N, C-alpha and C positions, 0 to 999 in steps of 0.2 A: 766299765761300761764305754763303749765307743759313742762319741757325740755324732752327731749328725753332720757337722762341719767336718769332722775327722773322716768320717766315711765318704764324704763327697770329695775332700782332698785326695784321699786314696784312689778314689775312682778316677779322679782327673788325672792324677800322676800315672796311673796304670794306661789310661787312653793315650798320654802323651807318649810314653814310653813305646807304646805300639806303633804308632804313628812313625815315631822316630826309627823304629825297627823295620817298618816298612820301606821308609826311606833309605836307610842304610842297606837294605837288600837291593834296592834300585841302584845304589850307587858301585855295586859289586866290589872289584877289588880296589878302589880307590879308598885309601885309608888316611887317617888323621889322627891325632890325639884324640879330638872329640869322637870321631867313629869307634876308635877301640873301646873309648869309655861306654859308649852306647852299646856295642857288642858285648861287653863284660856285663852290663847291668841286664841286658836282654838275656843273655845266657844263664844268669843267675836267677832271674825272674822265671824263665821257661822251666828250669832244671827244679824249682821249688813249688811249681803248681801242683797241687794235690788232685784236683780234678779239672779236666780240660773241658772247655765249650768249643763251639764251632770256630769262633775266631782266634782263639789261643790255639787250637789245633792247625789252622791255616797258617798262623803265624810261625808255629814250630815247624811245619813241614817245608817252608820258605827258608828258615833259619838253620837248618840242619848242617849246613856246611860249616857253621860256627864252632861246632862241637866235634870231638874226636870220635872215631868208630865205637869205643866201648861206651862212652856216655850216651851216644845216640841209640845204642842196643838197648841200654837200661830205660832210657826215656820212652823209647818206641813200645817196648815190652809193656811198660804201664799203661801206655796209651791204648795198645790193642786190648789189655785185659780190661780197662775201663769200657772200651766200646763194645765188647765181643758180643753184646745181644743187641746191638743197634741194627735197625732195619732202615735207616736214613741213608739214602743213597748217596747224598752229599757227604756224609761221614764216612761212608764204605768207600768212596773215591779217595778221600783223604788218607783213610789206613792204607789202602792199597799204593798210593803215591808215597808214603812213608816206607813202606816195605821195598818199594822199587829204589828209593834212594838208599836204603840199607843195603841192598843187594849190588848197587852201583859202588858205593864206599867199600864193600867187601871186596869186590873185584879190584878196585884201584889200589886198595891196601894188601892184596893178595892174602887177606885174613879171613878164613871161612870158618873158623870155629864160632860155635853157636848160632850158625846161621839157619839150620833146619826148623826153628821155630818160625822164623819168617816165611821160609818155603812153605812149609805146612800150612800156616794161615792164609797165605795167597791161594794156595791151592784148594784150601776149604771154603773160600768165598765162592758162592754160585755165580755163574757167568748168567748175565743178561745183556740186553741191548745197550743200557746205559752204562754198563761196567766193561763192555767188549774192548774197548781201547786199552784200558788199565790192565785188564786180565792178559791181553796180547804182549803188553809192553814186559808185566811181570814174567810171562813165559818165556820172552827173549832171555832176561836176565838169569832165571832159573836155568835155562838150558846152557847159557854161556858158562855159569858157574860149574855145572856138569861137565862141560868140555874143560874147563880149567882145573878141575879136580882130578877126573878121570881120563883126560885126553880123548873122550868119547868123540869121534869124529860124526857120529849120526846126531848128537846134540848141536853141533856146529852147523850142521845142514838145516836143523830145525830153525836156529837163527836165521840162515839165510832164507828160509821160507816165510818167516816172520817179515823180514826186510822187503823180501819180494811182495808181501801181502800189503804192506804199506804203501810201496812204490805203485801197485796197481790200483790201490783205491784213492790215488792222488794225493797221498800224504808223502810226498817226495822229500821236502825238507826233513821231517822226522825219519823217513828210512835212511836218508844219507846221515843223519845224526848216529843213529845206531850202528850203520855200517862204518862209519869213521870210528866209533866207540870200539867195535869188534877188532878192526884192524890196529888200533892202537894197543888194544890189551891182550892180543892173541898171543 
């Protein structure tokens, strides 16, 4: 039987780890022995979560760089299955952000095996005004993967159209980031 004080201590430790994790994410590439320990604890904690809530989903989404691609695919598939019936727009945005990260990591690693699950999931999420940005970004990376795998120039042209769209809607910084990514990984 769990004592009330034990449960309270566990919750407090989890909250401290989440705060430390967010601080670690803000530190970016600056690493110390303390930050490596926090990253390790955070990775273990996230990897062992049986059910995600919104906060843990957000933490994982931001901590995905701490994991290798295969671990990310495993965790992400579990999350997508857990929230497959969700109609909560904030949850769906997080799912799309996770998928976008998987697509980015796949491109960076030139590893496209088992990627269709994520592409199909993104494509099956209906587009609405609240999801329009995420759907466009996912479409950019899906088309870029199509270009990388099949050398399909029309997919690359669709990427350019998406970049143009972001420029024309005055999201120039984001458009420039996509353009830079495309040029680096082309």
